[in-house]
C-alpha positions as CSV (number, residue, x, y, z in Angstrom):
1,M,289.0,132.5,-14.0
2,N,288.6,133.4,-17.6
3,Q,287.6,137.0,-17.9
4,V,285.6,136.6,-21.2
5,I,283.4,134.1,-19.5
6,A,283.0,136.2,-16.4
7,S,282.0,139.2,-18.5
8,F,279.6,137.1,-20.5
9,F,277.6,136.2,-17.5
10,K,277.7,139.7,-16.0
11,A,276.4,141.2,-19.2
12,R,273.9,138.5,-20.1
13,K,272.3,137.5,-16.8
14,G,268.9,138.8,-17.9
15,E,268.7,136.9,-21.2
16,I,269.7,133.6,-19.6
17,E,267.0,134.0,-16.9
18,A,264.5,135.0,-19.7
19,L,265.3,131.7,-21.5
20,A,264.8,129.7,-18.3
21,Q,261.5,131.5,-17.6
22,E,260.3,130.8,-21.2
23,L,260.9,127.1,-20.6
24,F,259.2,127.3,-17.2
25,Q,256.1,128.8,-18.6
26,C,255.7,126.2,-21.4
27,P,256.4,122.9,-19.6
28,E,256.4,119.9,-22.0
29,T,256.7,116.3,-21.1
30,A,259.0,113.7,-22.6
31,E,259.1,113.7,-26.5
32,T,256.7,116.6,-26.8
33,E,259.2,119.4,-26.1
34,F,258.8,121.2,-29.4
35,R,258.5,124.7,-28.0
36,S,261.2,124.2,-25.4
37,M,263.6,122.8,-28.1
38,G,262.8,125.7,-30.3
39,A,263.5,128.2,-27.6
40,V,266.9,126.8,-26.6
41,S,268.0,126.2,-30.2
42,A,267.0,129.8,-31.1
43,Y,269.1,131.1,-28.2
44,L,272.2,129.2,-29.4
45,E,271.6,130.2,-33.1
46,G,271.6,133.8,-31.9
47,H,275.0,133.1,-30.4
48,G,276.5,131.9,-33.7
49,F,275.9,128.1,-33.4
50,Q,274.9,126.0,-36.3
51,I,271.8,123.9,-35.6
52,E,271.2,120.3,-36.6
53,S,267.6,119.3,-36.0
54,S,266.3,115.8,-34.9
55,A,269.7,114.7,-33.6
56,G,270.0,111.0,-33.0
57,G,266.7,110.4,-34.7
58,M,264.6,112.1,-32.1
59,E,262.2,114.8,-33.1
60,T,262.8,117.0,-30.1
61,A,266.6,116.6,-30.0
62,F,269.1,118.9,-31.6
63,R,272.8,119.4,-32.0
64,A,274.4,122.9,-32.0
65,V,278.0,123.5,-33.0
66,R,280.4,126.4,-33.0
67,G,284.2,126.5,-33.5
68,S,286.5,124.1,-35.2
69,G,289.2,121.6,-34.4
70,R,290.0,119.7,-31.2
71,P,289.3,119.4,-28.4
72,I,285.6,119.0,-28.8
73,I,283.8,119.8,-25.5
74,G,280.1,118.9,-25.2
75,F,277.4,120.3,-23.0
76,L,274.3,118.2,-22.3
77,G,271.0,120.1,-22.0
78,E,267.6,118.8,-21.0
79,Y,264.3,120.6,-21.0
80,D,261.5,118.1,-20.4
81,A,259.0,118.6,-17.7
82,L,257.0,116.2,-15.5
83,P,253.3,115.3,-15.7
84,N,250.8,116.7,-13.2
85,L,253.4,119.1,-11.5
86,N,252.2,122.4,-12.9
87,Q,253.1,125.2,-10.4
88,Q,253.6,128.9,-10.4
89,P,256.7,130.5,-8.8
90,V,254.9,131.1,-5.5
91,P,255.5,129.5,-2.0
92,F,252.1,127.7,-1.9
93,P,250.4,125.2,-4.3
94,Q,249.1,127.1,-7.3
95,G,249.0,125.5,-10.7
96,E,246.7,124.0,-13.4
97,P,245.7,120.5,-12.2
98,G,246.7,117.8,-14.6
99,L,249.2,119.9,-16.5
100,P,253.0,119.4,-16.6
101,G,255.5,121.4,-14.6
102,H,259.2,121.7,-14.0
103,G,259.4,119.8,-10.7
104,C,262.9,118.7,-11.6
105,G,264.2,122.0,-12.8
106,H,265.1,121.1,-16.3
107,N,264.2,124.6,-17.4
108,L,267.2,125.6,-15.4
109,L,269.3,122.7,-16.6
110,G,268.9,123.3,-20.3
111,S,269.3,127.0,-20.0
112,A,272.5,126.9,-18.0
113,A,274.1,124.4,-20.3
114,A,273.2,126.6,-23.3
115,A,274.6,129.7,-21.7
116,A,277.8,127.9,-20.8
117,A,278.3,126.7,-24.3
118,A,277.9,130.2,-25.7
119,A,280.3,131.6,-23.1
120,L,283.0,129.0,-23.8
121,A,282.7,129.6,-27.6
122,D,283.1,133.3,-27.0
123,A,286.2,132.8,-24.9
124,L,287.9,130.5,-27.4
125,E,287.1,132.9,-30.2
126,A,288.4,135.9,-28.3
127,E,291.8,134.3,-27.7
128,G,292.0,132.8,-31.2
129,R,292.1,129.2,-29.9
130,T,291.1,126.1,-31.8
131,G,288.4,124.0,-30.3
132,T,284.8,123.0,-31.0
133,V,281.8,123.5,-28.6
134,V,278.9,121.2,-29.0
135,Y,275.5,121.5,-27.3
136,Y,273.3,118.5,-27.3
137,G,269.6,119.2,-26.7
138,C,268.4,116.0,-25.1
139,P,264.7,115.2,-24.7
140,A,263.0,112.6,-22.6
141,E,265.4,112.3,-19.7
142,E,262.5,111.8,-17.3
143,I,261.7,108.5,-18.9
144,L,265.3,107.5,-19.2
145,K,265.2,107.5,-23.0
146,G,266.6,110.5,-24.9
147,K,270.4,110.1,-24.5
148,I,270.2,106.3,-24.8
149,V,268.5,106.5,-28.2
150,M,270.8,109.4,-29.3
151,L,273.9,107.5,-28.3
152,K,272.8,104.4,-30.2
153,N,272.4,106.7,-33.3
154,G,275.9,108.1,-33.1
155,C,275.6,111.2,-30.9
156,F,278.2,112.2,-28.2
157,Q,281.0,109.9,-29.4
158,E,282.7,112.8,-31.1
159,L,283.3,114.5,-27.8
160,D,286.6,114.6,-25.9
161,A,284.6,115.4,-22.7
162,A,281.0,116.0,-21.8
163,L,279.7,118.5,-19.1
164,S,276.4,118.4,-17.4
165,W,274.7,119.3,-14.1
166,H,271.4,119.0,-12.3
167,P,269.5,121.3,-10.0
168,G,269.7,120.0,-6.5
169,M,269.8,120.9,-2.8
170,E,273.6,121.0,-2.4
171,N,276.7,122.1,-4.5
172,N,278.2,118.7,-5.1
173,C,281.1,118.2,-7.6
174,G,279.6,115.0,-8.9
175,E,280.9,112.1,-6.8
176,L,277.5,110.5,-7.3
177,A,276.7,107.3,-9.2
178,Y,273.1,106.8,-10.4
179,L,271.5,103.4,-10.8
180,A,271.2,101.3,-13.9
181,M,267.6,100.9,-14.9
182,D,265.1,99.1,-17.2
183,S,261.9,100.7,-18.3
184,V,259.5,98.0,-19.5
185,Q,255.8,97.9,-20.2
186,F,253.8,94.6,-20.0
187,F,250.6,94.2,-22.0
188,F,248.1,91.5,-21.1
189,E,245.3,90.4,-23.4
190,G,242.3,88.2,-22.5
191,K,238.6,88.1,-23.5
192,A,235.9,90.6,-22.9
193,S,232.5,89.5,-21.5
194,H,229.6,90.8,-19.4
195,A,231.0,90.7,-15.8
196,S,227.7,89.6,-14.3
197,A,225.7,87.8,-17.0
198,A,228.6,85.8,-18.5
199,P,231.7,86.0,-16.3
200,D,232.7,82.4,-17.2
201,R,233.3,83.6,-20.8
202,G,235.7,86.3,-19.8
203,R,239.4,86.1,-19.3
204,S,240.5,89.2,-17.3
205,A,243.6,91.0,-18.4
206,L,243.2,93.2,-15.4
207,D,243.3,90.1,-13.1
208,A,246.6,89.2,-14.8
209,C,248.1,92.7,-14.2
210,E,247.1,92.5,-10.5
211,L,248.5,89.0,-10.1
212,M,251.8,90.2,-11.7
213,N,252.0,93.1,-9.2
214,V,251.4,90.7,-6.3
215,G,254.2,88.5,-7.6
216,A,256.5,91.5,-8.0
217,N,255.8,92.6,-4.5
218,Y,256.9,89.1,-3.2
219,L,260.0,89.4,-5.4
220,R,261.1,92.5,-3.5
221,E,262.0,90.3,-0.5
222,H,264.5,88.2,-2.5
223,V,266.6,90.7,-4.4
224,P,269.8,92.6,-3.3
225,G,269.3,95.6,-1.1
226,D,270.1,98.2,-3.8
227,V,267.3,97.0,-6.1
228,R,264.3,99.2,-6.6
229,I,261.1,97.9,-8.3
230,H,258.2,100.3,-8.9
231,Y,255.2,100.4,-11.3
232,A,252.2,102.2,-12.5
233,H,249.1,101.0,-14.4
234,L,248.9,102.5,-17.9
235,P,245.7,104.6,-18.3
236,R,242.7,103.0,-20.0
237,E,239.0,103.4,-20.0
238,A,237.0,100.7,-18.2
239,T,233.8,100.0,-16.4
240,P,233.2,97.4,-13.7
241,N,230.5,95.5,-15.7
242,V,232.9,94.5,-18.5
243,V,235.6,91.8,-18.0
244,P,238.7,93.8,-19.3
245,A,240.2,92.2,-22.4
246,K,243.3,94.4,-22.2
247,S,245.3,95.8,-19.4
248,A,248.9,97.0,-19.1
249,V,251.5,98.0,-16.4
250,W,254.7,99.9,-16.6
251,Y,257.7,98.8,-14.5
252,F,261.0,100.4,-13.6
253,V,263.7,98.1,-12.3
254,R,266.9,99.7,-10.8
255,A,270.1,98.5,-9.2
256,R,273.8,99.7,-9.0
257,D,275.0,97.0,-11.4
258,R,273.6,96.4,-14.9
259,A,273.9,92.6,-14.5
260,T,271.7,92.8,-11.4
261,V,269.0,94.7,-13.3
262,D,269.1,92.1,-16.1
263,D,268.6,89.3,-13.5
264,V,265.7,91.0,-11.7
265,T,264.0,91.9,-15.0
266,G,264.3,88.3,-16.1
267,R,262.6,87.2,-13.0
268,L,259.9,89.8,-13.5
269,E,259.3,88.5,-17.0
270,D,258.8,85.0,-15.5
271,I,256.2,86.5,-13.0
272,A,254.4,88.1,-16.0
273,R,254.3,84.7,-17.8
274,G,252.9,83.1,-14.6
275,A,250.2,85.7,-14.2
276,A,249.1,85.1,-17.8
277,L,249.1,81.4,-17.3
278,M,247.0,81.7,-14.1
279,T,244.4,83.8,-15.9
280,S,244.4,82.1,-19.3
281,T,245.5,85.4,-20.9
282,Q,248.4,86.3,-23.2
283,V,251.3,88.7,-22.3
284,K,253.8,90.6,-24.3
285,W,256.3,93.3,-23.2
286,K,258.4,96.0,-24.7
287,F,261.4,97.8,-23.3
288,L,261.3,101.6,-23.6
289,S,264.9,101.9,-22.4
290,R,267.7,99.9,-20.7
291,G,270.1,102.3,-19.0
292,C,273.5,101.8,-17.4
293,G,274.9,103.0,-14.1
294,T,277.2,106.0,-13.9
295,L,280.9,105.8,-14.7
296,V,282.2,108.5,-12.3
297,N,285.4,110.3,-13.4
298,M,287.1,111.5,-10.3
299,R,289.5,113.8,-12.1
300,M,286.4,115.6,-13.6
301,C,285.0,115.8,-10.1
302,G,288.2,117.3,-8.9
303,L,288.0,119.9,-11.7
304,V,284.4,120.8,-10.8
305,H,285.2,121.1,-7.1
306,R,288.2,123.4,-7.8
307,V,286.1,125.7,-10.0
308,M,283.2,125.7,-7.5
309,T,285.6,126.6,-4.6
310,E,287.3,129.3,-6.6
311,L,284.0,130.9,-7.7
312,G,282.5,130.5,-4.2
313,P,279.0,129.0,-3.7
314,P,275.9,130.9,-4.7
315,L,274.6,133.3,-2.0
316,F,270.9,133.8,-1.8
317,T,269.1,137.1,-1.1
318,Q,266.9,137.7,1.9
319,E,263.9,137.7,-0.4
320,E,264.9,134.2,-1.6
321,K,265.4,133.0,2.0
322,E,262.0,134.4,2.9
323,F,260.5,132.6,-0.1
324,V,261.9,129.3,1.3
325,R,260.6,130.2,4.8
326,Q,257.1,130.7,3.4
327,L,257.5,127.4,1.4
328,S,258.1,125.7,4.7
329,A,254.8,126.8,6.0
330,H,253.1,125.0,3.2
331,T,255.2,121.9,3.5
332,P,253.9,120.1,6.6
333,G,255.9,117.4,8.3
334,Q,259.3,118.6,7.1
335,T,262.0,118.4,9.8
336,P,264.1,120.4,10.0
337,E,262.7,123.5,8.4
338,L,263.6,124.1,4.7
339,W,266.8,126.0,4.2
340,L,269.2,127.0,1.4
341,D,272.7,125.6,1.5
342,E,275.4,128.2,0.8
343,T,278.4,126.0,0.9
344,V,280.4,123.8,-1.5
345,T,280.2,120.2,-0.3
346,P,283.8,118.9,0.4
347,M,285.2,116.2,-1.8
348,R,285.0,112.8,-0.3
349,G,287.3,111.0,-2.7
350,S,284.7,108.2,-3.0
351,I,281.4,107.6,-4.7
352,T,277.9,108.0,-3.1
353,Y,275.3,105.8,-4.8
354,M,272.0,107.6,-5.5
355,S,268.6,106.0,-5.5
356,G,267.6,107.5,-8.9
357,S,268.6,107.0,-12.5
358,T,269.6,109.2,-15.4
359,D,270.4,108.7,-19.1
360,V,273.5,110.8,-18.5
361,S,275.0,107.6,-17.1
362,D,275.0,106.1,-20.6
363,V,276.9,109.1,-21.9
364,S,279.4,108.7,-19.1
365,R,280.3,105.2,-20.4
366,A,280.9,106.6,-23.9
367,V,283.0,109.7,-23.1
368,P,284.5,111.2,-19.9
369,T,281.6,113.1,-18.3
370,A,281.1,115.5,-15.4
371,Y,277.7,115.6,-13.8
372,F,277.4,117.8,-10.8
373,R,274.7,119.4,-8.7
374,A,274.0,123.0,-7.8
375,V,271.6,124.4,-5.2
376,C,268.4,125.6,-6.8
377,G,266.0,124.6,-4.0
378,P,266.1,124.1,-0.3
379,K,267.4,121.3,1.9
380,G,264.4,119.2,3.1
381,S,262.5,119.6,-0.2
382,A,262.4,116.9,-2.9
383,L,262.8,116.9,-6.7
384,H,259.6,115.9,-8.5
385,S,257.5,118.1,-6.1
386,W,255.4,121.2,-6.4
387,Q,257.8,122.9,-4.0
388,Y,260.8,122.3,-6.3
389,A,258.8,123.4,-9.3
390,A,258.0,126.7,-7.5
391,C,261.8,127.3,-6.9
392,A,262.6,126.4,-10.6
393,G,260.5,129.4,-11.7
394,H,261.6,131.7,-8.9
395,S,264.8,133.7,-8.5
396,T,266.0,131.1,-6.0
397,G,266.4,128.6,-8.9
398,M,267.8,131.3,-11.2
399,T,270.6,132.0,-8.7
400,G,271.7,128.4,-8.6
401,M,271.4,128.1,-12.4
402,L,273.7,131.0,-13.0
403,F,276.3,129.5,-10.7
404,A,276.0,126.2,-12.5
405,A,276.4,127.9,-15.9
406,R,279.6,129.6,-14.8
407,V,281.0,126.3,-13.4
408,L,280.2,124.5,-16.7
409,A,281.8,127.2,-18.8
410,E,284.9,127.5,-16.7
411,C,285.4,123.7,-16.6
412,G,285.0,123.7,-20.4
413,W,287.6,126.4,-20.7
414,R,290.2,124.5,-18.7
415,L,289.5,121.2,-20.5
416,S,289.9,123.1,-23.8
417,T,293.1,124.9,-22.9
418,Q,295.0,122.6,-20.5
419,Q,296.0,119.5,-22.5
420,P,297.6,117.7,-19.5
421,L,294.2,118.0,-17.6
422,L,292.3,116.6,-20.6
423,D,294.8,113.8,-21.0
424,A,294.5,112.8,-17.3
425,V,290.7,112.8,-17.6
426,R,290.7,110.6,-20.6
427,K,293.3,108.3,-19.1
428,E,291.1,107.6,-16.1
429,F,288.1,107.1,-18.4
430,E,290.0,104.5,-20.5
431,E,291.3,102.7,-17.4
432,K,287.9,102.5,-15.7
433,S,286.2,101.5,-19.0
434,T,288.2,98.2,-19.0
435,Q,287.3,97.3,-15.3
436,T,284.4,95.1,-14.5
437,D,283.7,97.1,-11.3
438,P,285.0,100.6,-11.9
439,A,283.5,102.1,-8.6
440,N,285.7,104.9,-7.3
């Protein structure tokens, strides 16, 4: 283990936790993360990084750089929160209704990556080594947008390797593939009319939305088993006595393979056309993002697993375990009781497919990428919940965050200083990039 990195985390534990707490207390949803972006960029600027604002054309993105020459190692940071998940770091529901919260732990994610970047830059400088450390502040991961837009506008491609992580319920080295996904909004337009006095003059856009959703529900029976289709109506004001002239619905379509997503989305577009035809309305749609599945780099997974094993998993205090025990009391129906995993998950040598999606996957197809998980909340809980938000602001989440930061920094050190390792990582990436089905 690099001693400069070890000393960095020993001396700066408080300031890293303070950064994570600052993000926790000012949760901001996708593309509104101005204060969060400012806090993380200020932290890195204080550690000697040069800051480039609006990276990749996104207002709440930034690029921070320190060092010179190759290799160029990148850290991917996120800091967006989720709507309606405001929660204080207590083991029972307590938050401001309707406000956002860090139910996915991105306050921990962005802070750990920033600390790791600073620690690696210190280590390279202390030993007089060449190498560049780049931190990408990435907004809007929760709507699968930030990194996809940034990538299209030239970000990440400078990197020899990228390192990222996510708060989770186990310490997993990253043998996890996330689903490709389309995020698409459908807009129906008809004619308004008095719903009782002149219903024949109206053409209901809401009827079209509802018919589309019925068609989508029938579609679910006739798609591959890995496909996921889910939707939400876009908010609008309405009253029952007016035939709605406008209505809209937002769909996510997911599958392991990008081609499958394309096929299912095409069929969904046909259903939207049919719904418009049945109601004499018009329909248009727009894609917010179209994301890829993950290209897992097994050599990067092996590196992460070695570092995790050498460090040893995070061990939680009795106070943190008691916090989780109390959390269980306010989480009815959970079996077994919530508990904190204090092990490193053994390597399987094969990929597990996840049910969610992330824009980190698009980066993984541009440069070799590690994307691991570290325990910041208990087994039996779920991301995107008030329970996980509570852990993200509690010392439970901070313990996992500091472990993840050390893993990131140490992996970055080895990639920066062991050329054969970096060559092997890049060789696997290049080989898999040419395969039509690069699983495993």
